[in-house]
Biopython code that builds the backbone (N, CA, C, O; Angstrom):
import numpy as np
from Bio.PDB.StructureBuilder import StructureBuilder

atoms = [
    (1, "UNK", "N", (18.369, 18.340, -61.522)),
    (1, "UNK", "CA", (19.649, 17.672, -61.599)),
    (1, "UNK", "C", (19.481, 16.208, -61.186)),
    (1, "UNK", "O", (18.956, 15.906, -60.115)),
    (2, "UNK", "N", (19.936, 15.316, -62.052)),
    (2, "UNK", "CA", (19.838, 13.885, -61.791)),
    (2, "UNK", "C", (21.152, 13.407, -61.204)),
    (2, "UNK", "O", (22.221, 13.644, -61.765)),
    (3, "UNK", "N", (21.059, 12.733, -60.072)),
    (3, "UNK", "CA", (22.255, 12.181, -59.429)),
    (3, "UNK", "C", (22.465, 10.746, -59.861)),
    (3, "UNK", "O", (21.529, 9.948, -59.882)),
    (4, "UNK", "N", (23.680, 10.429, -60.198)),
    (4, "UNK", "CA", (24.003, 9.040, -60.508)),
    (4, "UNK", "C", (24.008, 8.240, -59.220)),
    (4, "UNK", "O", (24.517, 8.686, -58.192)),
    (5, "UNK", "N", (23.437, 7.062, -59.295)),
    (5, "UNK", "CA", (23.492, 6.173, -58.147)),
    (5, "UNK", "C", (24.895, 5.580, -58.088)),
    (5, "UNK", "O", (25.372, 4.982, -59.053)),
    (6, "UNK", "N", (25.540, 5.753, -56.950)),
    (6, "UNK", "CA", (26.905, 5.248, -56.851)),
    (6, "UNK", "C", (26.865, 3.758, -56.544)),
    (6, "UNK", "O", (26.074, 3.298, -55.720)),
    (7, "UNK", "N", (27.710, 3.033, -57.204)),
    (7, "UNK", "CA", (27.765, 1.585, -57.084)),
    (7, "UNK", "C", (28.831, 1.199, -56.066)),
    (7, "UNK", "O", (30.007, 1.522, -56.236)),
    (8, "UNK", "N", (28.419, 0.511, -55.016)),
    (8, "UNK", "CA", (29.364, 0.092, -53.991)),
    (8, "UNK", "C", (29.961, -1.260, -54.360)),
    (8, "UNK", "O", (29.283, -2.134, -54.900)),
    (9, "UNK", "N", (31.238, -1.406, -54.058)),
    (9, "UNK", "CA", (31.960, -2.639, -54.324)),
    (9, "UNK", "C", (32.648, -3.101, -53.040)),
    (9, "UNK", "O", (32.848, -2.324, -52.106)),
    (10, "UNK", "N", (32.999, -4.368, -53.020)),
    (10, "UNK", "CA", (33.691, -4.947, -51.872)),
    (10, "UNK", "C", (35.199, -4.857, -52.050)),
    (10, "UNK", "O", (35.722, -5.052, -53.147)),
    (11, "UNK", "N", (35.891, -4.558, -50.950)),
    (11, "UNK", "CA", (37.349, -4.520, -50.930)),
    (11, "UNK", "C", (37.845, -5.141, -49.628)),
    (11, "UNK", "O", (37.134, -5.166, -48.623)),
    (12, "UNK", "N", (39.059, -5.632, -49.665)),
    (12, "UNK", "CA", (39.728, -6.081, -48.455)),
    (12, "UNK", "C", (40.970, -5.207, -48.288)),
    (12, "UNK", "O", (41.800, -5.116, -49.192)),
    (13, "UNK", "N", (41.087, -4.571, -47.131)),
    (13, "UNK", "CA", (42.246, -3.765, -46.818)),
    (13, "UNK", "C", (43.035, -4.480, -45.729)),
    (13, "UNK", "O", (42.486, -4.845, -44.690)),
    (14, "UNK", "N", (44.318, -4.674, -45.973)),
    (14, "UNK", "CA", (45.189, -5.340, -45.001)),
    (14, "UNK", "C", (46.399, -4.449, -44.759)),
    (14, "UNK", "O", (46.863, -3.750, -45.659)),
    (15, "UNK", "N", (46.897, -4.485, -43.535)),
    (15, "UNK", "CA", (48.052, -3.650, -43.241)),
    (15, "UNK", "C", (48.987, -4.313, -42.250)),
    (15, "UNK", "O", (48.588, -5.129, -41.419)),
    (16, "UNK", "N", (50.248, -3.928, -42.374)),
    (16, "UNK", "CA", (51.301, -4.328, -41.452)),
    (16, "UNK", "C", (52.003, -3.031, -41.061)),
    (16, "UNK", "O", (52.760, -2.458, -41.844)),
    (17, "UNK", "N", (51.737, -2.580, -39.834)),
    (17, "UNK", "CA", (52.270, -1.306, -39.356)),
    (17, "UNK", "C", (53.201, -1.592, -38.189)),
    (17, "UNK", "O", (52.822, -2.293, -37.251)),
    (18, "UNK", "N", (54.406, -1.061, -38.237)),
    (18, "UNK", "CA", (55.435, -1.405, -37.257)),
    (18, "UNK", "C", (55.319, -0.665, -35.931)),
    (18, "UNK", "O", (55.603, -1.247, -34.884)),
    (19, "UNK", "N", (54.917, 0.577, -35.945)),
    (19, "UNK", "CA", (54.921, 1.387, -34.721)),
    (19, "UNK", "C", (53.546, 1.306, -34.051)),
    (19, "UNK", "O", (52.536, 1.574, -34.701)),
    (20, "UNK", "N", (53.487, 0.940, -32.763)),
    (20, "UNK", "CA", (52.207, 0.709, -32.077)),
    (20, "UNK", "C", (51.235, 1.888, -32.089)),
    (20, "UNK", "O", (50.030, 1.676, -32.222)),
    (21, "UNK", "N", (51.719, 3.117, -31.954)),
    (21, "UNK", "CA", (50.806, 4.274, -31.977)),
    (21, "UNK", "C", (50.161, 4.442, -33.352)),
    (21, "UNK", "O", (48.964, 4.706, -33.459)),
    (22, "UNK", "N", (50.964, 4.285, -34.395)),
    (22, "UNK", "CA", (50.438, 4.377, -35.766)),
    (22, "UNK", "C", (49.454, 3.244, -36.021)),
    (22, "UNK", "O", (48.407, 3.443, -36.637)),
    (23, "UNK", "N", (49.794, 2.066, -35.546)),
    (23, "UNK", "CA", (48.929, 0.899, -35.694)),
    (23, "UNK", "C", (47.568, 1.165, -35.064)),
    (23, "UNK", "O", (46.533, 0.875, -35.664)),
    (24, "UNK", "N", (47.572, 1.712, -33.868)),
    (24, "UNK", "CA", (46.326, 2.015, -33.165)),
    (24, "UNK", "C", (45.499, 3.066, -33.919)),
    (24, "UNK", "O", (44.279, 2.943, -34.016)),
    (25, "UNK", "N", (46.161, 4.090, -34.447)),
    (25, "UNK", "CA", (45.452, 5.142, -35.193)),
    (25, "UNK", "C", (44.819, 4.588, -36.466)),
    (25, "UNK", "O", (43.684, 4.930, -36.797)),
    (26, "UNK", "N", (45.547, 3.738, -37.175)),
    (26, "UNK", "CA", (45.015, 3.153, -38.412)),
    (26, "UNK", "C", (43.858, 2.216, -38.094)),
    (26, "UNK", "O", (42.846, 2.221, -38.795)),
    (27, "UNK", "N", (43.998, 1.420, -37.054)),
    (27, "UNK", "CA", (42.918, 0.508, -36.668)),
    (27, "UNK", "C", (41.655, 1.296, -36.302)),
    (27, "UNK", "O", (40.558, 0.931, -36.724)),
    (28, "UNK", "N", (41.800, 2.359, -35.529)),
    (28, "UNK", "CA", (40.659, 3.193, -35.143)),
    (28, "UNK", "C", (40.013, 3.819, -36.382)),
    (28, "UNK", "O", (38.788, 3.847, -36.494)),
    (29, "UNK", "N", (40.830, 4.318, -37.308)),
    (29, "UNK", "CA", (40.330, 4.906, -38.548)),
    (29, "UNK", "C", (39.550, 3.872, -39.361)),
    (29, "UNK", "O", (38.467, 4.163, -39.869)),
    (30, "UNK", "N", (40.108, 2.659, -39.481)),
    (30, "UNK", "CA", (39.474, 1.634, -40.294)),
    (30, "UNK", "C", (38.186, 1.114, -39.667)),
    (30, "UNK", "O", (37.273, 0.716, -40.391)),
    (31, "UNK", "N", (38.088, 1.108, -38.340)),
    (31, "UNK", "CA", (36.852, 0.673, -37.689)),
    (31, "UNK", "C", (35.674, 1.556, -38.079)),
    (31, "UNK", "O", (34.528, 1.108, -38.037)),
    (32, "UNK", "N", (35.939, 2.801, -38.456)),
    (32, "UNK", "CA", (34.886, 3.727, -38.884)),
    (32, "UNK", "C", (34.403, 3.429, -40.309)),
    (32, "UNK", "O", (33.311, 3.845, -40.696)),
    (33, "UNK", "N", (35.218, 2.712, -41.082)),
    (33, "UNK", "CA", (34.928, 2.533, -42.507)),
    (33, "UNK", "C", (34.652, 1.095, -42.930)),
    (33, "UNK", "O", (34.096, 0.868, -44.005)),
    (34, "UNK", "N", (35.028, 0.127, -42.112)),
    (34, "UNK", "CA", (34.869, -1.260, -42.533)),
    (34, "UNK", "C", (34.592, -2.192, -41.378)),
    (34, "UNK", "O", (34.384, -1.768, -40.241)),
    (35, "UNK", "N", (34.594, -3.459, -41.694)),
    (35, "UNK", "CA", (34.347, -4.512, -40.708)),
    (35, "UNK", "C", (35.658, -5.257, -40.492)),
    (35, "UNK", "O", (36.265, -5.756, -41.440)),
    (36, "UNK", "N", (36.085, -5.327, -39.242)),
    (36, "UNK", "CA", (37.347, -5.998, -38.930)),
    (36, "UNK", "C", (37.162, -7.508, -38.996)),
    (36, "UNK", "O", (36.311, -8.070, -38.307)),
    (37, "UNK", "N", (37.963, -8.156, -39.828)),
    (37, "UNK", "CA", (37.964, -9.614, -39.884)),
    (37, "UNK", "C", (39.033, -10.164, -38.960)),
    (37, "UNK", "O", (38.860, -11.215, -38.342)),
    (38, "UNK", "N", (40.125, -9.450, -38.875)),
    (38, "UNK", "CA", (41.210, -9.733, -37.945)),
    (38, "UNK", "C", (41.732, -8.375, -37.496)),
    (38, "UNK", "O", (41.207, -7.341, -37.908)),
    (39, "UNK", "N", (42.750, -8.370, -36.666)),
    (39, "UNK", "CA", (43.234, -7.094, -36.140)),
    (39, "UNK", "C", (43.718, -6.140, -37.229)),
    (39, "UNK", "O", (43.588, -4.925, -37.078)),
    (40, "UNK", "N", (44.260, -6.652, -38.297)),
    (40, "UNK", "CA", (44.744, -5.761, -39.356)),
    (40, "UNK", "C", (44.214, -6.154, -40.731)),
    (40, "UNK", "O", (44.881, -5.957, -41.747)),
    (41, "UNK", "N", (43.010, -6.711, -40.749)),
    (41, "UNK", "CA", (42.330, -7.065, -41.997)),
    (41, "UNK", "C", (40.889, -6.564, -41.907)),
    (41, "UNK", "O", (40.151, -6.922, -40.988)),
    (42, "UNK", "N", (40.503, -5.736, -42.865)),
    (42, "UNK", "CA", (39.155, -5.179, -42.885)),
    (42, "UNK", "C", (38.509, -5.439, -44.237)),
    (42, "UNK", "O", (39.183, -5.449, -45.267)),
    (43, "UNK", "N", (37.192, -5.652, -44.225)),
    (43, "UNK", "CA", (36.462, -5.679, -45.484)),
    (43, "UNK", "C", (35.597, -4.428, -45.527)),
    (43, "UNK", "O", (35.075, -3.970, -44.510)),
    (44, "UNK", "N", (35.462, -3.894, -46.727)),
    (44, "UNK", "CA", (34.743, -2.645, -46.937)),
    (44, "UNK", "C", (33.754, -2.817, -48.076)),
    (44, "UNK", "O", (34.045, -3.508, -49.052)),
    (45, "UNK", "N", (32.601, -2.203, -47.963)),
    (45, "UNK", "CA", (31.678, -2.098, -49.091)),
    (45, "UNK", "C", (31.461, -0.612, -49.315)),
    (45, "UNK", "O", (30.683, 0.038, -48.616)),
    (46, "UNK", "N", (32.168, -0.094, -50.307)),
    (46, "UNK", "CA", (32.171, 1.347, -50.527)),
    (46, "UNK", "C", (32.167, 1.677, -52.016)),
    (46, "UNK", "O", (32.510, 0.851, -52.862)),
    (47, "UNK", "N", (31.770, 2.907, -52.303)),
    (47, "UNK", "CA", (31.818, 3.389, -53.685)),
    (47, "UNK", "C", (33.185, 4.028, -53.935)),
    (47, "UNK", "O", (34.043, 4.030, -53.053)),
    (48, "UNK", "N", (33.382, 4.563, -55.129)),
    (48, "UNK", "CA", (34.681, 5.137, -55.487)),
    (48, "UNK", "C", (35.054, 6.318, -54.595)),
    (48, "UNK", "O", (36.222, 6.489, -54.246)),
    (49, "UNK", "N", (34.062, 7.133, -54.224)),
    (49, "UNK", "CA", (34.326, 8.274, -53.347)),
    (49, "UNK", "C", (34.787, 7.790, -51.978)),
    (49, "UNK", "O", (35.740, 8.327, -51.413)),
    (50, "UNK", "N", (34.111, 6.775, -51.444)),
    (50, "UNK", "CA", (34.494, 6.214, -50.152)),
    (50, "UNK", "C", (35.871, 5.588, -50.198)),
    (50, "UNK", "O", (36.650, 5.714, -49.253)),
    (51, "UNK", "N", (36.174, 4.911, -51.300)),
    (51, "UNK", "CA", (37.487, 4.289, -51.460)),
    (51, "UNK", "C", (38.572, 5.358, -51.467)),
    (51, "UNK", "O", (39.624, 5.189, -50.851)),
    (52, "UNK", "N", (38.314, 6.450, -52.162)),
    (52, "UNK", "CA", (39.275, 7.554, -52.203)),
    (52, "UNK", "C", (39.498, 8.114, -50.798)),
    (52, "UNK", "O", (40.634, 8.408, -50.425)),
    (53, "UNK", "N", (38.424, 8.264, -50.015)),
    (53, "UNK", "CA", (38.548, 8.786, -48.644)),
    (53, "UNK", "C", (39.361, 7.840, -47.766)),
    (53, "UNK", "O", (40.194, 8.285, -46.976)),
    (54, "UNK", "N", (39.122, 6.541, -47.901)),
    (54, "UNK", "CA", (39.869, 5.563, -47.110)),
    (54, "UNK", "C", (41.351, 5.598, -47.490)),
    (54, "UNK", "O", (42.219, 5.633, -46.617)),
    (55, "UNK", "N", (41.631, 5.588, -48.775)),
    (55, "UNK", "CA", (43.023, 5.616, -49.227)),
    (55, "UNK", "C", (43.715, 6.892, -48.746)),
    (55, "UNK", "O", (44.843, 6.843, -48.255)),
    (56, "UNK", "N", (43.043, 8.022, -48.887)),
    (56, "UNK", "CA", (43.625, 9.296, -48.444)),
    (56, "UNK", "C", (43.879, 9.296, -46.943)),
    (56, "UNK", "O", (44.936, 9.733, -46.488)),
    (57, "UNK", "N", (42.909, 8.805, -46.174)),
    (57, "UNK", "CA", (43.060, 8.764, -44.722)),
    (57, "UNK", "C", (44.187, 7.862, -44.276)),
    (57, "UNK", "O", (44.949, 8.213, -43.375)),
    (58, "UNK", "N", (44.299, 6.705, -44.897)),
    (58, "UNK", "CA", (45.360, 5.766, -44.538)),
    (58, "UNK", "C", (46.722, 6.332, -44.945)),
    (58, "UNK", "O", (47.698, 6.190, -44.209)),
    (59, "UNK", "N", (46.789, 6.969, -46.113)),
    (59, "UNK", "CA", (48.057, 7.545, -46.575)),
    (59, "UNK", "C", (48.598, 8.581, -45.596)),
    (59, "UNK", "O", (49.811, 8.713, -45.431)),
    (60, "UNK", "N", (47.693, 9.316, -44.946)),
    (60, "UNK", "CA", (48.114, 10.322, -43.970)),
    (60, "UNK", "C", (48.692, 9.683, -42.699)),
    (60, "UNK", "O", (49.488, 10.307, -41.998)),
    (61, "UNK", "N", (48.296, 8.457, -42.408)),
    (61, "UNK", "CA", (48.688, 7.815, -41.156)),
    (61, "UNK", "C", (49.897, 6.896, -41.255)),
    (61, "UNK", "O", (50.576, 6.669, -40.253)),
    (62, "UNK", "N", (50.182, 6.365, -42.434)),
    (62, "UNK", "CA", (51.260, 5.374, -42.557)),
    (62, "UNK", "C", (52.614, 6.025, -42.800)),
    (62, "UNK", "O", (52.713, 7.169, -43.242)),
    (63, "UNK", "N", (53.639, 5.261, -42.500)),
    (63, "UNK", "CA", (55.007, 5.628, -42.825)),
    (63, "UNK", "C", (55.390, 4.767, -44.027)),
    (63, "UNK", "O", (55.490, 3.546, -43.909)),
    (64, "UNK", "N", (55.603, 5.391, -45.169)),
    (64, "UNK", "CA", (55.865, 4.654, -46.407)),
    (64, "UNK", "C", (57.143, 3.826, -46.368)),
    (64, "UNK", "O", (57.285, 2.879, -47.141)),
    (65, "UNK", "N", (58.065, 4.163, -45.493)),
    (65, "UNK", "CA", (59.322, 3.411, -45.407)),
    (65, "UNK", "C", (59.209, 2.185, -44.509)),
    (65, "UNK", "O", (59.965, 1.227, -44.667)),
    (66, "UNK", "N", (58.265, 2.211, -43.565)),
    (66, "UNK", "CA", (58.177, 1.123, -42.582)),
    (66, "UNK", "C", (56.926, 0.253, -42.710)),
    (66, "UNK", "O", (56.963, -0.926, -42.357)),
    (67, "UNK", "N", (55.836, 0.806, -43.201)),
    (67, "UNK", "CA", (54.548, 0.120, -43.172)),
    (67, "UNK", "C", (54.173, -0.432, -44.540)),
    (67, "UNK", "O", (54.714, -0.030, -45.571)),
    (68, "UNK", "N", (53.231, -1.363, -44.513)),
    (68, "UNK", "CA", (52.726, -1.964, -45.746)),
    (68, "UNK", "C", (51.204, -2.012, -45.665)),
    (68, "UNK", "O", (50.645, -2.623, -44.755)),
    (69, "UNK", "N", (50.538, -1.367, -46.617)),
    (69, "UNK", "CA", (49.073, -1.366, -46.677)),
    (69, "UNK", "C", (48.682, -1.779, -48.086)),
    (69, "UNK", "O", (49.242, -1.298, -49.071)),
    (70, "UNK", "N", (47.698, -2.687, -48.164)),
    (70, "UNK", "CA", (47.239, -3.163, -49.473)),
    (70, "UNK", "C", (45.713, -3.202, -49.502)),
    (70, "UNK", "O", (45.064, -3.466, -48.489)),
    (71, "UNK", "N", (45.158, -2.937, -50.673)),
    (71, "UNK", "CA", (43.719, -3.036, -50.877)),
    (71, "UNK", "C", (43.485, -3.980, -52.046)),
    (71, "UNK", "O", (44.055, -3.814, -53.124)),
    (72, "UNK", "N", (42.630, -4.982, -51.809)),
    (72, "UNK", "CA", (42.301, -5.956, -52.839)),
    (72, "UNK", "C", (40.814, -5.886, -53.136)),
    (72, "UNK", "O", (40.004, -5.932, -52.210)),
    (73, "UNK", "N", (40.430, -5.776, -54.405)),
    (73, "UNK", "CA", (39.000, -5.877, -54.717)),
    (73, "UNK", "C", (38.560, -7.337, -54.563)),
    (73, "UNK", "O", (39.282, -8.254, -54.954)),
    (74, "UNK", "N", (37.387, -7.541, -53.999)),
    (74, "UNK", "CA", (36.829, -8.890, -53.882)),
    (74, "UNK", "C", (35.403, -8.857, -54.414)),
    (74, "UNK", "O", (34.739, -7.822, -54.349)),
    (75, "UNK", "N", (34.929, -9.980, -54.939)),
    (75, "UNK", "CA", (33.567, -9.993, -55.484)),
    (75, "UNK", "C", (32.538, -9.908, -54.370)),
    (75, "UNK", "O", (31.601, -9.114, -54.449)),
    (76, "UNK", "N", (32.699, -10.703, -53.353)),
    (76, "UNK", "CA", (31.846, -10.675, -52.159)),
    (76, "UNK", "C", (32.681, -11.218, -51.005)),
    (76, "UNK", "O", (33.702, -11.864, -51.239)),
    (77, "UNK", "N", (32.267, -10.970, -49.767)),
    (77, "UNK", "CA", (33.006, -11.567, -48.654)),
    (77, "UNK", "C", (32.999, -13.091, -48.709)),
    (77, "UNK", "O", (33.927, -13.731, -48.213)),
    (78, "UNK", "N", (31.975, -13.672, -49.298)),
    (78, "UNK", "CA", (31.915, -15.135, -49.366)),
    (78, "UNK", "C", (32.909, -15.722, -50.364)),
    (78, "UNK", "O", (33.076, -16.940, -50.424)),
    (79, "UNK", "N", (33.579, -14.863, -51.157)),
    (79, "UNK", "CA", (34.580, -15.366, -52.092)),
    (79, "UNK", "C", (35.919, -15.615, -51.403)),
    (79, "UNK", "O", (36.869, -16.073, -52.038)),
    (80, "UNK", "N", (35.995, -15.318, -50.116)),
    (80, "UNK", "CA", (37.217, -15.535, -49.342)),
    (80, "UNK", "C", (37.045, -16.816, -48.543)),
    (80, "UNK", "O", (36.077, -16.962, -47.797)),
    (81, "UNK", "N", (37.969, -17.730, -48.696)),
    (81, "UNK", "CA", (37.894, -18.953, -47.907)),
    (81, "UNK", "C", (38.607, -18.713, -46.586)),
    (81, "UNK", "O", (39.657, -18.071, -46.549)),
    (82, "UNK", "N", (38.040, -19.225, -45.510)),
    (82, "UNK", "CA", (38.666, -19.087, -44.197)),
    (82, "UNK", "C", (38.371, -20.316, -43.355)),
    (82, "UNK", "O", (37.378, -21.011, -43.574)),
    (83, "UNK", "N", (39.226, -20.571, -42.410)),
    (83, "UNK", "CA", (39.006, -21.638, -41.445)),
    (83, "UNK", "C", (39.239, -21.057, -40.061)),
    (83, "UNK", "O", (39.986, -20.091, -39.902)),
    (84, "UNK", "N", (38.604, -21.641, -39.073)),
    (84, "UNK", "CA", (38.799, -21.163, -37.708)),
    (84, "UNK", "C", (37.656, -20.275, -37.259)),
    (84, "UNK", "O", (36.577, -20.274, -37.851)),
    (85, "UNK", "N", (37.907, -19.535, -36.223)),
    (85, "UNK", "CA", (36.862, -18.711, -35.625)),
    (85, "UNK", "C", (36.471, -17.558, -36.542)),
    (85, "UNK", "O", (37.314, -16.941, -37.192)),
    (86, "UNK", "N", (35.191, -17.292, -36.574)),
    (86, "UNK", "CA", (34.680, -16.132, -37.294)),
    (86, "UNK", "C", (33.949, -15.253, -36.292)),
    (86, "UNK", "O", (33.237, -15.752, -35.420)),
    (87, "UNK", "N", (34.122, -13.987, -36.415)),
    (87, "UNK", "CA", (33.481, -13.048, -35.521)),
    (87, "UNK", "C", (31.961, -13.104, -35.708)),
    (87, "UNK", "O", (31.484, -13.293, -36.827)),
    (88, "UNK", "N", (31.204, -12.941, -34.626)),
    (88, "UNK", "CA", (29.733, -13.020, -34.672)),
    (88, "UNK", "C", (29.138, -12.019, -35.649)),
    (88, "UNK", "O", (28.163, -12.343, -36.328)),
    (89, "UNK", "N", (29.687, -10.825, -35.744)),
    (89, "UNK", "CA", (29.106, -9.816, -36.637)),
    (89, "UNK", "C", (29.279, -10.165, -38.113)),
    (89, "UNK", "O", (28.667, -9.532, -38.973)),
    (90, "UNK", "N", (30.106, -11.163, -38.412)),
    (90, "UNK", "CA", (30.316, -11.559, -39.799)),
    (90, "UNK", "C", (29.507, -12.785, -40.200)),
    (90, "UNK", "O", (29.525, -13.173, -41.368)),
    (91, "UNK", "N", (28.796, -13.404, -39.256)),
    (91, "UNK", "CA", (28.123, -14.675, -39.550)),
    (91, "UNK", "C", (27.230, -14.623, -40.786)),
    (91, "UNK", "O", (27.295, -15.523, -41.623)),
    (92, "UNK", "N", (26.407, -13.602, -40.919)),
    (92, "UNK", "CA", (25.497, -13.512, -42.060)),
    (92, "UNK", "C", (26.176, -12.935, -43.294)),
    (92, "UNK", "O", (25.676, -13.073, -44.411)),
    (93, "UNK", "N", (27.310, -12.293, -43.087)),
    (93, "UNK", "CA", (28.010, -11.633, -44.175)),
    (93, "UNK", "C", (29.037, -12.550, -44.816)),
    (93, "UNK", "O", (29.273, -12.487, -46.023)),
    (94, "UNK", "N", (29.641, -13.398, -44.006)),
    (94, "UNK", "CA", (30.777, -14.193, -44.441)),
    (94, "UNK", "C", (30.450, -15.668, -44.248)),
    (94, "UNK", "O", (30.242, -16.115, -43.121)),
    (95, "UNK", "N", (30.404, -16.419, -45.331)),
    (95, "UNK", "CA", (30.015, -17.818, -45.222)),
    (95, "UNK", "C", (31.131, -18.797, -45.571)),
    (95, "UNK", "O", (30.941, -20.005, -45.434)),
    (96, "UNK", "N", (32.269, -18.322, -46.010)),
    (96, "UNK", "CA", (33.400, -19.208, -46.231)),
    (96, "UNK", "C", (33.648, -19.615, -47.659)),
    (96, "UNK", "O", (34.781, -19.521, -48.130)),
    (97, "UNK", "N", (32.625, -20.068, -48.371)),
    (97, "UNK", "CA", (32.810, -20.432, -49.775)),
    (97, "UNK", "C", (31.731, -19.775, -50.606)),
    (97, "UNK", "O", (30.621, -19.563, -50.117)),
    (98, "UNK", "N", (32.031, -19.448, -51.846)),
    (98, "UNK", "CA", (31.055, -18.774, -52.687)),
    (98, "UNK", "C", (29.828, -19.635, -52.945)),
    (98, "UNK", "O", (29.927, -20.855, -53.072)),
    (99, "UNK", "N", (28.665, -18.985, -53.022)),
    (99, "UNK", "CA", (27.424, -19.685, -53.326)),
    (99, "UNK", "C", (27.132, -19.646, -54.825)),
    (99, "UNK", "O", (26.420, -20.505, -55.346)),
    (100, "UNK", "N", (27.678, -18.660, -55.504)),
    (100, "UNK", "CA", (27.321, -18.444, -56.905)),
    (100, "UNK", "C", (28.529, -18.617, -57.813)),
    (100, "UNK", "O", (29.677, -18.573, -57.373)),
    (101, "UNK", "N", (28.241, -18.811, -59.069)),
    (101, "UNK", "CA", (29.300, -18.796, -60.070)),
    (101, "UNK", "C", (29.998, -20.127, -60.230)),
    (101, "UNK", "O", (29.628, -21.132, -59.623)),
    (102, "UNK", "N", (31.001, -20.101, -61.051)),
    (102, "UNK", "CA", (31.766, -21.285, -61.389)),
    (102, "UNK", "C", (33.060, -21.346, -60.609)),
    (102, "UNK", "O", (34.107, -21.652, -61.181)),
    (103, "UNK", "N", (33.019, -21.073, -59.358)),
    (103, "UNK", "CA", (34.240, -21.018, -58.563)),
    (103, "UNK", "C", (34.843, -22.404, -58.387)),
    (103, "UNK", "O", (34.123, -23.395, -58.266)),
    (104, "UNK", "N", (36.173, -22.462, -58.375)),
    (104, "UNK", "CA", (36.857, -23.730, -58.113)),
    (104, "UNK", "C", (37.014, -23.971, -56.622)),
    (104, "UNK", "O", (37.413, -25.063, -56.219)),
    (105, "UNK", "N", (36.709, -22.977, -55.793)),
    (105, "UNK", "CA", (36.934, -23.122, -54.352)),
    (105, "UNK", "C", (36.278, -24.353, -53.755)),
    (105, "UNK", "O", (36.975, -25.131, -53.103)),
    (106, "UNK", "N", (34.990, -24.582, -53.934)),
    (106, "UNK", "CA", (34.396, -25.758, -53.281)),
    (106, "UNK", "C", (35.072, -27.061, -53.679)),
    (106, "UNK", "O", (35.288, -27.920, -52.825)),
    (107, "UNK", "N", (35.412, -27.233, -54.959)),
    (107, "UNK", "CA", (36.084, -28.455, -55.406)),
    (107, "UNK", "C", (37.488, -28.547, -54.814)),
    (107, "UNK", "O", (37.896, -29.607, -54.339)),
    (108, "UNK", "N", (38.225, -27.435, -54.842)),
    (108, "UNK", "CA", (39.580, -27.417, -54.304)),
    (108, "UNK", "C", (39.570, -27.737, -52.809)),
    (108, "UNK", "O", (40.371, -28.545, -52.337)),
    (109, "UNK", "N", (38.679, -27.113, -52.081)),
    (109, "UNK", "CA", (38.604, -27.322, -50.630)),
    (109, "UNK", "C", (38.241, -28.772, -50.338)),
    (109, "UNK", "O", (38.838, -29.398, -49.462)),
    (110, "UNK", "N", (37.277, -29.302, -51.058)),
    (110, "UNK", "CA", (36.880, -30.700, -50.837)),
    (110, "UNK", "C", (38.056, -31.629, -51.106)),
    (110, "UNK", "O", (38.307, -32.545, -50.323)),
    (111, "UNK", "N", (38.782, -31.409, -52.203)),
    (111, "UNK", "CA", (39.943, -32.247, -52.516)),
    (111, "UNK", "C", (41.008, -32.135, -51.433)),
    (111, "UNK", "O", (41.561, -33.136, -50.979)),
    (112, "UNK", "N", (41.284, -30.900, -51.029)),
    (112, "UNK", "CA", (42.339, -30.666, -50.051)),
    (112, "UNK", "C", (42.035, -31.332, -48.714)),
    (112, "UNK", "O", (42.914, -31.973, -48.136)),
    (113, "UNK", "N", (40.817, -31.197, -48.212)),
    (113, "UNK", "CA", (40.487, -31.711, -46.903)),
    (113, "UNK", "C", (40.099, -33.184, -46.904)),
    (113, "UNK", "O", (40.096, -33.814, -45.847)),
    (114, "UNK", "N", (39.776, -33.738, -48.045)),
    (114, "UNK", "CA", (39.399, -35.143, -48.107)),
    (114, "UNK", "C", (40.543, -36.066, -48.520)),
    (114, "UNK", "O", (40.379, -37.286, -48.558)),
    (115, "UNK", "N", (41.696, -35.483, -48.830)),
    (115, "UNK", "CA", (42.818, -36.333, -49.228)),
    (115, "UNK", "C", (43.381, -37.061, -48.018)),
    (115, "UNK", "O", (43.281, -36.600, -46.881)),
    (116, "UNK", "N", (43.967, -38.193, -48.296)),
    (116, "UNK", "CA", (44.537, -39.001, -47.208)),
    (116, "UNK", "C", (45.853, -38.404, -46.754)),
    (116, "UNK", "O", (46.681, -37.995, -47.568)),
    (117, "UNK", "N", (46.029, -38.360, -45.484)),
    (117, "UNK", "CA", (47.266, -37.829, -44.907)),
    (117, "UNK", "C", (48.301, -38.955, -44.806)),
    (117, "UNK", "O", (47.963, -40.082, -44.444)),
    (118, "UNK", "N", (49.541, -38.648, -45.124)),
    (118, "UNK", "CA", (50.616, -39.645, -45.072)),
    (118, "UNK", "C", (51.347, -39.538, -43.758)),
    (118, "UNK", "O", (52.290, -40.290, -43.512)),
]
sb = StructureBuilder()
sb.init_structure("model")
sb.init_model(0)
sb.init_chain("A")
sb.init_seg("    ")
for serial, (resi, resn, name, xyz) in enumerate(atoms, 1):
    if name == "N":
        sb.init_residue(resn, " ", resi, " ")
    sb.init_atom(name, np.array(xyz, "f"), 0.0, 1.0, " ", f" {name:<3s}", serial, name[0])
structure = sb.get_structure()
């Protein structure tokens, strides 16, 4: 029997949970599956099976009337622009601007930060 090699992809999961106990449970659950970028923002590198497990686990913990959870596919962590402090565990993983491709980010960022302030 030949096993297909599962292809892992990057995702960003963000949540806004109103009740502190639920918030703590979701944060603890997500720490097992991803890397925390902020208190309620995680990046994940998982295959479809892992994504299904994360979605199922989060669905069991959230209140659909009060909470908001979103998952965004991302090409790589470096495709996310950020400013400010970065956690030490992300230094080699997250560099701020994309290194590859025809991204407009470097040009946009340069224009934005180099413009004269009025």
